[in-house]
C-alpha positions in Angstrom: 0.0 -0.1 0.0 1.3 3.5 -0.8 1.7 5.6 2.3 -0.4 8.4 0.8 -3.2 6.1 0.5 -2.8 4.8 4.0 -2.9 8.5 5.2 -5.8 9.4 3.3 -8.1 6.3 4.1 -9.3 8.5 7.4 -9.1 12.3 8.1 -8.7 11.5 11.8 -6.4 9.2 13.3 -6.6 8.4 17.1 -3.2 6.8 18.3 -3.8 4.7 21.3 -1.8 2.5 23.5 -0.4 1.5 27.1 1.5 4.0 28.9 5.4 3.6 28.2 5.0 1.8 24.9 6.0 4.9 22.6 2.6 6.2 21.7 3.7 9.6 21.4 6.7 8.7 19.4 4.4 6.9 16.9 2.3 9.9 16.8 5.1 12.0 15.8 6.6 9.4 13.1 3.1 9.3 11.6 2.9 13.1 11.1 6.4 13.0 9.7 5.7 10.3 7.2 2.3 11.9 6.1 3.8 15.4 5.6 6.3 13.8 3.4 3.5 12.9 1.0 2.5 16.5 0.6 -0.5 16.5 3.3 -0.8 19.0 5.8 -0.8 17.6 9.4 -2.3 18.9 12.6 -1.4 17.0 15.7 -3.6 17.2 18.9 -2.5 16.4 22.1 -5.0 15.9 24.6 -3.1 15.3 28.0 -0.7 18.2 27.5 2.3 16.2 29.0 3.4 13.5 26.6 6.5 15.3 25.6 5.5 15.5 21.9 6.9 18.7 21.2 10.4 17.9 22.6 10.5 15.1 19.8 10.5 18.0 17.3 13.0 19.9 19.3 10.3 22.4 19.9 8.9 24.1 23.3 5.7 22.9 24.9 2.5 23.1 23.0 -0.2 25.6 23.8 -3.9 25.7 23.0 -3.2 27.8 19.6 -1.6 26.1 16.7 2.1 26.1 16.3 4.6 24.6 13.6 6.5 21.4 14.5 7.9 20.7 11.2 7.4 21.1 7.6 3.8 20.5 6.9 3.2 19.4 10.7 1.5 21.6 13.0 0.4 20.8 16.7 -1.7 22.0 19.5 -3.2 21.1 23.0 -6.7 20.5 23.6 -7.7 20.9 27.4 -11.5 20.2 28.5 -11.8 23.6 30.1 -10.5 25.5 26.8 -13.0 23.1 24.7 -15.7 23.9 27.1 -15.3 27.8 26.5 -15.3 27.4 22.9 -18.5 25.1 23.0 -20.3 27.4 25.2 -19.4 30.6 22.8 -20.6 28.5 20.1 -23.8 28.0 21.5 -24.5 31.7 22.1 -23.3 31.5 25.8 -20.2 33.9 25.5 -21.2 35.8 28.8 -21.6 32.6 30.7 -18.1 31.3 29.7 -16.5 34.4 30.6 -18.1 34.3 34.2 -16.8 30.7 34.5 -13.5 31.6 33.8 -13.7 34.6 36.1 -15.0 32.5 38.9 -12.8 29.4 38.4 -15.9 27.2 38.1 -15.1 25.6 34.7 -13.8 22.4 36.1 -17.0 22.0 38.2 -19.0 22.4 35.0 -16.8 20.2 33.0 -17.0 17.1 35.7 -20.7 17.7 36.4 -21.6 15.0 33.8 -19.5 11.9 33.7 -17.8 11.7 30.3 -18.3 15.4 29.6 -14.6 16.4 29.6 -13.9 13.5 27.0 -16.9 14.7 24.9 -15.7 18.5 25.0 -12.3 17.4 23.5 -13.7 14.9 21.0 -16.2 17.6 20.0 -13.3 20.1 19.3 -11.7 17.3 17.3 -15.0 16.9 15.3 -15.0 20.7 14.8 -11.4 20.6 13.6 -12.2 18.0 11.0 -15.4 19.8 9.8 -13.4 22.9 9.1 -10.8 20.9 7.3 -8.2 22.4 9.6 -5.8 19.8 8.0 -5.7 17.0 5.5 -4.8 14.7 8.4 -5.7 15.0 12.0 -3.8 12.8 14.4 -4.8 12.7 17.9 -2.4 11.6 20.7 -5.0 9.7 22.9 -4.6 9.1 26.7 -3.2 6.0 27.8 -4.8 2.5 27.1 -7.0 2.5 30.3 -8.4 6.1 29.8 -8.4 5.7 26.2 -11.5 3.3 26.3 -13.4 5.5 28.2 -12.4 8.3 26.2 -13.8 6.7 23.1 -16.9 5.4 24.8 -18.1 8.6 26.7 -20.3 9.7 23.7 -22.4 6.8 23.5 -22.8 6.8 27.4 -24.1 10.3 27.0 -26.3 9.6 24.3 -28.1 7.1 26.7 -28.0 9.5 29.8 -29.1 12.7 27.9 -32.2 12.6 25.6 -32.4 16.3 24.5 -30.3 19.8 24.3 -27.0 20.6 23.1 -25.1 18.2 25.1 -27.0 15.2 23.4 -26.2 17.0 19.9 -22.6 17.1 20.7 -22.6 13.5 21.8 -24.3 12.4 18.7 -21.9 14.3 16.4 -19.1 12.8 18.3 -20.6 9.3 17.7 -21.1 9.8 14.0 -17.3 11.0 13.8 -16.0 7.9 15.7 -18.3 5.4 13.8 -17.3 6.5 10.2 -14.2 5.0 9.1 -13.8 7.5 6.2 -13.6 10.5 8.9 -11.9 8.2 11.9 -9.9 5.3 12.8 -7.8 4.2 15.9 -4.2 3.2 15.5 -2.9 0.8 18.5 0.5 0.7 19.4 2.3 -1.9 21.6 5.8 -3.2 22.1 6.7 -6.8 21.6 6.4 -8.0 25.4 3.9 -10.5 27.1 1.7 -7.8 29.1 1.5 -5.1 26.7 0.6 -7.5 24.1 -2.3 -9.0 26.1 -3.4 -5.5 27.3 -3.5 -4.2 23.6 -5.7 -7.3 22.8 -8.1 -6.4 25.5 -8.1 -3.0 24.4 -8.7 -3.5 21.0 -11.9 -5.9 21.6 -13.4 -3.3 23.9 -13.1 -0.6 21.5 -14.6 -2.6 18.7 -17.4 -4.0 21.0 -18.3 -0.5 22.7 -17.4 2.3 20.4 -17.7 0.9 16.6 -14.4 2.7 15.9 -12.7 1.3 13.1 -9.2 0.0 13.8 -6.1 0.4 11.6 -3.0 -1.7 11.6 -1.2 -2.4 15.2 2.0 -0.6 15.4 4.5 -3.0 17.1 7.2 -0.5 18.5 10.7 -1.2 19.7 11.5 -4.0 17.6 15.1 -5.5 17.5 16.5 -5.4 14.1 18.7 -8.1 12.7 22.3 -7.7 13.5 24.5 -6.7 10.9 26.4 -9.0 8.5 30.0 -9.3 9.3 32.8 -8.9 7.2 33.5 -12.5 6.5 29.9 -12.9 5.4 28.4 -14.6 8.6 25.9 -13.3 10.6 26.0 -12.5 14.3 25.4 -15.3 17.1 21.6 -15.9 16.1 22.8 -17.5 13.0 25.9 -19.1 14.5 24.4 -20.4 17.6 24.7 -19.0 21.2 28.3 -20.7 21.8 30.5 -18.0 23.0 33.9 -19.8 21.8 32.4 -20.2 18.2 30.9 -16.6 18.0 34.2 -15.0 19.6 36.3 -16.7 16.9 33.8 -15.3 14.1 34.1 -11.6 15.6 38.0 -12.0 15.8 38.0 -13.2 12.1 35.8 -10.0 11.3 38.1 -7.7 13.3 41.1 -8.9 11.5 39.6 -8.3 8.4 38.7 -4.8 9.3 42.1 -4.4 10.8 40.6 -3.4 14.2 42.2 -4.9 17.4 39.9 -6.9 19.6 41.1 -8.7 22.6 39.9 -11.9 23.5 37.9 -10.6 26.4 36.2 -8.1 24.2 35.4 -10.8 21.6 33.8 -12.9 24.4 31.9 -9.9 25.8 30.7 -9.2 22.2 29.5 -12.6 21.8 27.8 -12.5 25.1 25.9 -9.4 23.8 25.0 -10.6 20.7 23.5 -13.9 22.2 21.5 -11.7 24.6 20.2 -9.6 21.8 19.4 -12.8 19.7 17.4 -14.3 22.6 15.6 -10.8 23.0 14.9 -10.8 19.3 13.5 -14.4 19.5 11.3 -13.3 22.3 9.9 -10.2 20.5 9.2 -12.2 17.4 7.1 -14.8 19.5 5.1 -11.9 21.2 4.4 -10.3 17.7 3.4 -13.5 16.2 1.4 -14.3 19.2 -0.4 -10.9 18.7 -0.9 -11.7 15.1 -2.7 -14.8 16.3 -5.0 -13.2 18.9 -5.7 -10.1 16.9 -6.0 -10.7 13.2 -4.7 -7.1 12.3 -1.8 -6.1 10.1 1.1 -5.0 11.9 3.7 -2.1 11.1 7.1 -3.0 13.1 9.1 -0.2 13.9 12.8 -0.8 15.3 14.2 -0.2 18.8 16.5 3.0 18.9 19.3 2.8 21.2 19.2 6.2 22.4 17.8 7.9 25.6 16.4 10.9 23.9 14.5 11.0 20.7 14.6 14.0 18.6 13.9 14.9 14.9 16.8 12.6 13.6 15.2 9.5 15.3 11.9 10.5 14.3 12.8 10.7 10.6 14.6 7.2 10.9 11.2 5.9 12.3 9.2 7.6 9.6 11.5 5.6 6.9 10.6 2.4 8.9 6.8 3.3 8.9 6.9 4.1 5.4 8.5 0.8 4.5 6.0 -1.1 6.9 3.0 0.5 5.1 4.4 -0.4 1.7 4.5 -4.1 2.9 0.9 -4.2 4.0 
């Protein structure tokens, strides 16, 4: 599949996943990849503390849009600011000003269960209708909250029979249930607990929201070790025997005219064996995910760096593009 086709399938993509799996990194990666096709991209950060701007080497996002990269803009959506917009849009400008002055916004926003999520998603709906960008990417809350974030609109439809709140909930449900307008991109890492939780989240979202699910992004996958100078691969091809692998490393070092002591060769052999073992575990978990959740997978490499900046996001965007091409 061509990347442009993938990114234009839905106008809104909600990226969700368990905390710590790289959901925000995938959001930035998708945005950069989509912008490369010539699309204008708007990232909506709904929690305001994901560190999204740092991935673009930019200061923290605010309610107003700011440029993050060529073709990519970003903003934060908070329930309070969305409530003010909603009140003003419903002819209650004076009320909204009074609420701001008295500090009663939080009370109003929490008066109805799920109201905060409806306010944020309602603003996303408005941005979609205004065609604020070719693609809107929502960096959703972590998995547990993501389910209530996406199901709150249907809950309000059951609780509210008339009025502007019901209309807002109806509009949000229409957005979420239309695959041409919205779909969810779930993110995980190839480990047992995150994979199991993602499967539960996927079924909960499908059963309770009707939102279409896109491919699953499996983040942090170890890539194959490089081919050695002598044509051999590292220990996962030669076996985990330290002596054999160390001898292979020494041969490679000799051919490259690099000095490697016996101790260094053994340490490298053990490191290669460990990485080989981890890669096998990851492959098993990604395959298990495919058996439990029959959705296509896009696998992104593990990057051996503590901080992710534009250089790393660009590399992940390359991998994402290749993954989409393989779908």
